[in-house]
N, C-alpha and C positions, 0 to 999 in steps of 0.2 A: 259608787265607790270604785266596784269591775274596772271599768273608762281608763279612773286613777290611777288603778298599783298595775293595768295594763300598758299606759303612757308612763308613767315611770320605768318600768322595768324596761322599753324601751328605751330611753333615756341614759338608761342605765348599761346597755348594751351600743349602743353607738357609742356613749360617753370610752367605755374601753375599746373599740373597734381604733380612737382615735389616738388614746394610747395608746396604745400598741404600734400604730401604724404612725404615731413621730417618735418610739422609739427603733425604726426601724432605719423612717429618715436619718433619721441623727447619729443613730450609726453608720449608714451611709452616706451623711456629710465625713463624720469625721473619717473614713478610709478615703473617702474620696481622692486617692492621690492623682499624683502626677507624675504620665512616665518620667524614668528619668536619662533618656535620652528623646531631642525630637524626632517625634516617625522613624524611628526605629526598633520598629516591633514585633523584633525576633529576639532567638533566641540559640545557643552554641553551648549551655546546661539549665540544668532545672534543678529544684532542689535536693535535698539525698543519694542527689548522683557518686559514687564510689569516691573517693580519694584515698589516695595509700592510706591505714586507718588513721580514718573523717570519713565523714558527710561533709559534702562539697552544702556548704551554710545559706549559702544564696541561689539567687539564680546571672547564670553569662549573656552578656548581652553582645555579639558581636561585633563592629563596624568599616566592615568588610576591608582589612588593612589596613581603616585610615586612622589618620593621629590628628590629634582635637578639636576630636565637638562637642560643641557647650554639652555641660554635662549639670540639673537644675535638680534645688531640694522637691521633696514628693511630697513635702505640708512643713508649714513654718514650724520655726521652732530655735535650737539658738547650734552651733557648735558644743559641741562634746567632748570630743577627742579628735586628736587630729596625729598620724601616724606617717614615718617616711620609713623605709625602707629598703634594699638590693635585692633583695629576699620578700615572697609572701606578700601580699596587698601590697607592697610598692607605696605609694602614696598613700593615703586613704582619709577621709573623712567619716566622722559621725556623728549626727546627725540628733537630736537628746528631740522627738517630734511632740507637737502640744499634746497628741491624744496617749502621750506617752511610752509609747513604743521607740522602739532607735531605727536608724539607716544607717546601712556605710556599704560609701563607694568607693571603690581601693581599683587598685594600678591603673592612677592618672597619671596622665600627662604633666598637668601643674594644676593650682591651687587657684582659686579667685582671686584675685589681689587681696581684699583686706585678709586672707586665711594666708595669702602664700609671704605675705610678709611678716606673719609672727614666726610663718618655719624660720622666713630667711632666718630672723633676729637670732631666734634660738640655737639656730647651727653655726652662726659665725659665735657667737657666746662660748656652746659646747665644743666648739672648732672637730663636732664631727655628723655627719649626712642623716646617721637614724639620728630622729627625733620619737615620743609618744608623748606627749602630756595631752588634761587635761586644760579645760575652763569652764566657767560659771557661765550659767543661764545670762547673765547685762555685759559678757563680751564679744560674743560676738549673733547679733542676734538673724535672724535668716527667716526671708517671704515666703510662701509655697511661690515654685517658682524660677525661683532665684536664680542666677547663676551661682553657683558653687566650683568650679574648678573646667574641667577637659579631657578631654578621654586617651586613653594612651594604650601602654605595653610596660607601665615599670612595673619593680618587682616578675612573679614569673610567670611568661606566657604573652600571644600576641596581643595585639592591638585589643582588644575588647574590653566591658565598663562590667566590675562585679558586685554587684549592686545586692544588698540582705535585710530583710525585718526580720526586725529580734524584740519582744517582750517586754514589759517592763521589770523582769528579773534576768534581762540579761540571754535570756534564748533564741538563739534563733528558730523562727518558726517560717514558711512556705508562701512566700511573698504570691504564690498564682494562688492560691485559699485565702490571702488576706489584705484582698484591696485590687490586684495589681493584675493583665485579663492580655492573657494572650490570642489567639484567633486560631483553633486550632481543629480540627472535624475527624484526624486519623486514628485510628485503636493505634493499640501499640501490635508490636509483633511477637511471637511465642515462636522462640525456636528448639529447643529442644528441655526435654521433662528425663532430669534425674531419679533415679531411686536409692537414695545411701539406705544400707544397712546399717543401724544403730543398737543393735547387740552382738553382743561374741555368735548367736547360735542362730543369725538371721538371714537372710541368702537372697536374691533375684532371680528366678527365673532359674534355680539348682544352685547359684553361685555366689561367693562372702561378698563380693567384689560389689561395690556403685555401677547403676548398669546407669546410660544416659542414654537417650532414645530421640530419635530426629522426630520434632510433629508435621502432622499435616494439615495443610488449609480445606477446608471445604468451601468454597464461594456460595454453592447454592444454598446451605444453611447459617453458612457465614458460623463456620465456628472448625476450631482446632482440633483433629485428635490423633490416635495412635495408631502402629501398622498391625500390631500384636496385643494378645490381653495379657498384662504380665501375671506373674505366678509370686508372691512375696509370705514367706516363714517368718515370724519374728517381729520383733519390732522393726519401724524403719520411719523415714522420712521420706516427701517431695520437694525436691528444688526444680527453679524455674527456672531458665534460660532467655531472657524478653527485655525488649525497650521500646521503647515509643519513639514515636516521628511525629513530626510538623510538617505543616505547608512549608511550602518553599524554603524546605530546610537540608541539606544534609547528613547533618547532624544525628548524629544515636543520644538516647533519653532517657535519663530512667522512669521507672512509675513510680505516679501517686499512691497506687492500693490494690495488695492482695488481701484476696480472697477464695480460701477453701474450702470443698461443701467434702463431706463424706455420705452416704444416702440422704443427700437433703440438709442434712446437719453442717452451718455453720461450726468449723473447727480452731481453726484459724485465720486473722486479720492483722494486716497492719499497713500502717499511712503514712505516711511521711509526711510531718505538718508541723513537728517542735524535733527538734533535737537538745541537748544538754551537752558544753563541753567537755563536762569533767567524766560524759564515759562515749562521747564519740569517737574514742579508738576503736567502739567494742562494734565498727560495721566492717568488721571484719571474720563475726561470729554471726552475724546477719547475712552475710555473702558468703559464698566459699571459698576459704580461702584454700585451701587443695589444689580445689580446678583450674584456679586463678594465677597457680603456681606452674598445674604444669600442664594444662591446656591454653592459659591467655583467654577461657570463656569465665564469664556474667555469671554467676546462678544468683537468684532470693532462696532462703533457704525458707521453704512455709511452716517452719515449725521451730523452736526459741531453744539457742546451745543452751547450757550450761553455766549459770552468768549473764545470760541475754536480759539487763536488766535498763533496756530501751523506752523513754518513753513511748514508742513509733507503734509499738503491742500491741492494739484493742481489745483482741482475742487469742492468749497467747496459749501456746500446747500445741499440736498442729501432729505431733508422731501419733503412728498409728501403731497398733500389735495385732499378729492374726490371734495369739491367744482368748484375746479380752473380743475379739470382735466372731460373727457368725463367721464360718466357712461357708466361702463363693463368691459367689459376684458379687464386690459393692462394686457404686456408679461413683463414681470422685470428679468433684470441679470443679475448677479453676479458673479464676475470672482476675482478670490485671486491669486496672481503671490509669486511667492519665490523670489531669487536677484538671481537665473542663469535661471530664465524667463521660469520654471516649474509652469502654474498657469490649476485650479481648474474648473467648472464652476458650475453653480448652476442656472437653470432655470427653468419658474413657469411662475404660471396664479393668477392675482391680479386683483378681481375687484371693484371698487369704485364705490360706489350707498352710495346714500342717505338715512339714513332709514327713511321707512311709517311711518305715524303719526295719531293718534286715538287724535280728537279736545278734541269731548266727545264722554262717551257714560253711555247712562241712561239707568238705568235698571226699568223699565216697567211691567205693568201689566193687562192683559185684560183680564176683568171675572175670569176662572179658570190660564187662558195661560201667560204666562211669552215669557216677548222681550229684546231686547238687542235692543236699537236703535246710532246704529257710525257711529259720526261723523269722516272722514278720510281727505287723503291727500296724496299724495308722489308727493315733485315737481319733481323728473327729470327718477319716471317709475309708473307703473301703480299696481295700489294691488291685488293682484289677487286671495288672497281668507283672510276667517276670519273664524278663531278656538276660536270654546270655549271649556271646559273642565270643569271638579266638582275634589271632594278630600271631604271626610266626615273632620268635626273638630277635633274629636279624632286622627286619624290616616294618614296619606301626602300618596294621592296613586294618582297622577291626572290619570282622564281614559275625552280619549274627548267624546265628547257626537252632535256635531255641525262643519263641515267640508265643504264650503261653497262657491263659486265660485263668487268674483266680476267683475275681471276687469275694474276698471274703475280708474283714475288718483286720483280724486275725489267725492268728494257726501257725498250720507249716505245710510245707510241702516240697515234694521232692520232683525234681528235674529228671529225668535219664537225660541222660549225653549222648549214645550209643558208644558203638564200638571205632567209631572214624578216629578219634584221637586217637594214634598213634606215634604222635612223634608228636615232639619238641614246642607247647605253642603257652602263650599267655591266655588264661583266660577272665573276663570281666562278667561279673552281673549286674544287678539293680532289680528294683522292683517300681511299678508305675500305679499311680490310683486316676480317680474318676475326674482332676484336673487337670491332671497332666501332672505333676509333679512328680519325680525322682529319688528316690533311696542317695546315700551315698552306695557307691561303688566298689566291689566287693572282687580283689583279682588273687587270683591264682595261678601257677608256674604246674603248667603237665610235663611229664614224661624231663625232669631236668637230668636224668641221671643218664641219658641220650646224649646231652651235649657233648661235646668233643672241644676238648682243651685247645689253645691254640697256641704254637710253637712258641710266640712273648704273649709271656704273662700282662693284661691290662688291669694296672695299678686300679684298686676301685678310689675311689674320691665323692667328698660332696660337696658343697659350695648351700648360704644359704642367707633368708633375709628376715629379719623379725620386727616386731613392734611389740609397743605393753601397753595395755587396752583393760582398764576396771582393772586394774591387781590382778591379769593375765598375763603371763609372755607367753604372742603366740610365733609360732617359727613354721616358715614354709620352706625344708627340704630338698634336696636338690642331686640326686647323683648320676656315677655318669653310666653305672649300669642298671640294666634289670637287678634284682632283686629276688631273693628265691623266700628272704624272710626278713626282718625287722622285728625283732624279741624283745627288747626294751629302750626304753628309752630313758636319760633323769637328768636332771638340771644338780649337781653339788656341788655345795661351798660349801667354809665354813664351819663343816660336822655337820651338817644335812643333807638329805637327797630329800628332791623332788617329783614324784610320781607325776605322769601326762593327766590329763584331767580327761582330752579328748585326743585320741591317732589316730587319724582314717591317712588309707593314700589316695592322691585327686587325682595324678595320670601315671603312665604305667612303671614314671620313673620322680615320680616326685610324693611327698606325704606332708600332710599340717598336724602340725602337734600343738596343743595348747596347756598350760602349766599353770597352774593357780600359783601365784605366785605374793607372799607378806613379809617378805626381811628385807625390810626398806633398809640397811644399815651396813645390807652384803654391800661390797666391792665387786665379787667377781664371782660369779660360776663358774661349769667349765660342765659343758653336755654332753653326757653321754651315748652312744651312740652304738647297739651291740645289733649285728644283723648276720646274715649270711647270703652271700653270693650264687649265681646257678651251680656251680659249680662243687660245690654242699663248705665250703669256707667259711672260717666263721671270721667276722674282724669286731674291733673296737676302737671307732669314731670316733675322737673325740676334737673340743673344739670351746677353747677359754669365752665367757662374755663375758665385757665389763658388764659393771652392774654401778650408773650413778639416778635414781630414782628420785625424781625429784614430785614432792610431796604439795598439793593446794592447802595444806594448813600448816610445812611447816617450810618449804621449800627445801635447795640445799645447795648440791653442785653438782660441775659432773668434771673429769680431769680424765686429755691424751693419756695412753700404754705408759709414752715418754718423759709425762710430767711437766712440759714444756707451754699447755693451752689446759686454760680451765674457763668456765661458764658457772655462772652463783647466781642467786634465785630469792629472792627474801622474799614471805610469807608471801600469799593470793596474789602471784604473776604467774601463775602459771592458773588456768583455768578447770584444770581436773591432773588427778598423776599422768607425769611421762617418763620416757630414761632415758638419756643420755650418754649420746656416746660422738666420740668424738677421735678423728681420725687424721690420718696424713696423708696426702695425696697429692700427687701429678702433675704437673699440666705445664705447657709450653708460656714464658715470660715472653711479650717484649724487652727487648736491652737496657732504654730507656728508666728498668725499672730495674732496681736494688730491690731483689730477696733477702731479709733477714730472718734465717733461721727455716721449717719447715711453712709448708700451706695444710690448713688443717680443716676437714669438713666438720662442723658439726651439724649432729642428727637430733632428734627428727627437724627438717626441714621446712616441712609444711604443717607447722603449729605457731598461729599466732598468741601473744601471749599478753594480760589480763595489766602490764604494767614491762617495766624495761631489767631485764636482765645484765648483768655485767660480766662482758671477756674480757679477759687477758691473757695474752700472749707474753712468754718467756723471751728475752735477747741477750746474746753471748757479750763475754764481759769486756772481747777488744773485736776489732772490725768495724765496728759501725759509731754511730757519731745516735746516741739515743734520742737525746732533741730533736732529730729531725725525719725520727722513727715514728710509724703512726703502723695501728689497726687500719685494713682492708679488706672490702668482700669482693670475690670477683663475680661478676655479674657479665653471663654469659659466657665467650672463650675469651675472652684476650679486653675486658675494663675492670677499671678496681676503681671502688664507692669509696672517699672516704670515710669512717664511721667515728675514729677520735687517736687523741692522742700524747692520755692522763699518763706522768711519768709516773712510778712507783719506784724509785733507784734502790727505793730497801729492801723493796721484793724483785730486783731487778724488771720491770714486768711494763707492760704498755699496755693499758685499757680503756677501754671504750663500754660503754649499753648503745643494746639492739633492742627492739621490742619479736625479732625471728632467728634461728637458726638459719645459717647460710655457708660460707665457705669464705673463711680470711686467714687471714696472715700481714707479717712485721714485713714494713717496704720502704727501704729509704729514701728520703722524696734529697738529691743533691741536686738538683736544677735549678735554677734563678725563674722567675720571671719573664717574662719574656714582653718590652712593650716596644710596639713598632707603629709606622702606619700615621707621626706624632703630624697634624696641622698642618706645624708651622716648622719650616726651617733654617737651619740656623745662617744667619745672619743675614735671612729674607727681611724684607722691608713693607707693612702695612699701611694702610691707611685705617683701619675702623679702630676704634679707641672702644669699641667693646669688643672686643673675634672670640665667636666661640669655636675651645681647644676643643679638638680630637684627636684621639688615640687609641691607637688595640693593646689592650692589654690583658694579657693572657699566661696562666697554669696549667702544667699540665696532669700531674696528680695530686697537693694537698690541697692546692686552693686559697680560699681566704676562709679567714677567722667572724672576722666584723670589717663594720663601716672605714673601719678605723686601717685597712690594709693598705690600702690606695688611699696613694696624700698626691694632692697638684698643688703645685705656686706656684703663683709670679712677686716675683721682685725679697719672696720670703714670708708673704701675705697670704693667707689657705683661700681654698676658694672649693666655692663647695661640689663636692667628684660628681656628677650622673653618671653612674655606673648599670650595666644589660650584664647579668654576667650569663646568660644564654648568648647570645653576640658577645661578650668579651669586648665593648665599645664602651669606652669611654669619654665625660664630655664634662667642659665646665665654659664657664664664663666670669669674669672677671665683677666684683660684689659695686667695685667706681669704675666710671672711665680710666683710661690710662691716661697717663701726659704724654708728652712728644718726646722719644731723645731713644737710650736706650732700655731693655726688658727682660729680664733673666727669668722663665721656665720653667720648673722642674715636674716631674713626675718622678715620684718610686713605685714601688709593692713588693709587699713583701709575703707568702704565703706564712702556711702554718707549719710548716716545719723553720722556719727563720733565714729562707733565701732571701735574701733582697735583691731589685735592681732598679739602678734610677738610672733616668736621661737627662741633661742639659739643655737648653736653648737659647742661644741669644737673639734676637732680633729689632727688626725697627719701626719705632712707631709715626707715622710721618705727618698724621695729622690733616693731611693734600690728597 
């Protein structure tokens, strides 16, 4: 009996093994795809790579600057969708595969014959190059390995094939982990680690700004590390500048997976396996939009921003806060993987430490001696020492005059400065704990009464920068002189007075002030500064601060001081509340661009939006044709990018939509497009009855609004215009062979501003 039971157990195990083996075999067979291009197993871009406000939804296969390579169906199915455009994917085929997935082939030179016939018929019927239509599963069946088209460079980019897979719900998935393979034995390359303060009180090595640290590779240990040990106070987030490499390729590729460990615990993980089109724009909060704008570098965030509901996050989180962790050294490890399983590791120590505080610091005088009475505390450490430095008031050159041990967590300490301070000097003092963290510095002017006034009185001036963050205004003030005292600061307006939550001197002539602010409907406030210069004279400086707070839940609007520029936000367009500032600026313009009104800088320009904001600029009643005026964004010093030209005659404005703020102006496009280098000359005699007509068609400013803006006709009959917007090249062939005799070629072009050009060429077909 026992032998029978044992036999049946073995049989059951064997059966289950066969079932599992069959399921894997069946899945492997289902995903046994053919590579789209024969012998071209190289890549120039991978799934999840950054594109402006979208993830790259597939892989790019380079064709070594060649066009016309055969493109094959990766699996059997049917042609589900056909798309043609001068932009985007250019000529594209969508296959519905028998396994339920979609395969997309973009930037084709041409389609296979049976697909091309459908497209040509549709284009001739609509007299429009742009097509986008669906087919049913019985119309064009495709077998595995069947030719579906030829590689090209239609749409954006040079010669290459864009290939993507989508699951049954239409979401793009990573081809390199879904049935396709490219040889890759090289690990990712790590370049920089950025540590970003995520709260008002957060600091990195004593500073409130982001710190980017270069990474060093240890070849012996096969690991990356830092040159120093950073000290973090408050809430922080880590970001990594990293890229992948592949054999026989000079391209930089994105990363497949990222992992962040704190003391051996996984606290963040992302995997670029699947994306959704409805939130693909949130790539700009998955990467650091600000660093990309300012430095041109790409950093992956190892924490989830507010609004980051992307499917790539396996373990959301990643934020680290000193107050929630034990003070001292913590081990941090970051791993970056490519889709082939190669990975690189960054390992370093990070100190979490609450900075010591100087509660009060008083300068006292006892007979001829001066002393500092310092009251201090450190909530998580011991204050090790106090440091006092001095510099002259004319030339800033700090020298240490006292360094004394304290070794207490709180209390009071008196620093005797001695008798040597008999000239006008500036003192600063700070305390340090055992982890090397410094307190905020305190400054004192000594012997100000001995300062001799210059014959010419220098007026006291100030400038500042400010940001709105988490219901706080943060001002960084700079003065042209060293001050003896700043006695009072306030924000006043609308019958309200807001006093600072935090005020500190950050440099000899610089101060940081933080105001809590909840007056969302206030349109402007006045920053009032009461201060005293070195001669004991009191001043009151006042600056008007425009207030245009956009809230996440309600939206809002911002208006320039002259009322000519405006930006409007619907609810939930911003990820978090921001304050808008719009100011007119001056810049040099090329003579061919006719400026209408002022140029306006919209701030903040380093914040991506969750949706579209509407900007509008007013145009004058006379001096321009509003139908030819558009909104343009200034890129660099003198390149203008067309935004939109929606005309509102009632409000006398031009409107457009944007996903971030920048510098904008109204320009009037008065120049017609240029048509040149036409392949057929007037009166020319040709033999070819199906000639390929080529020309260069270019517009200097507003450009093309649709594929209907460039027309080419033969004897009044519409021809299919193949146009490359990057090369500015136009080409077309007659749909039917030309008869012998005289023919009339017509090419016309119309830009977004309505300017038109047209040329005609009469020529002869001899047929011999």
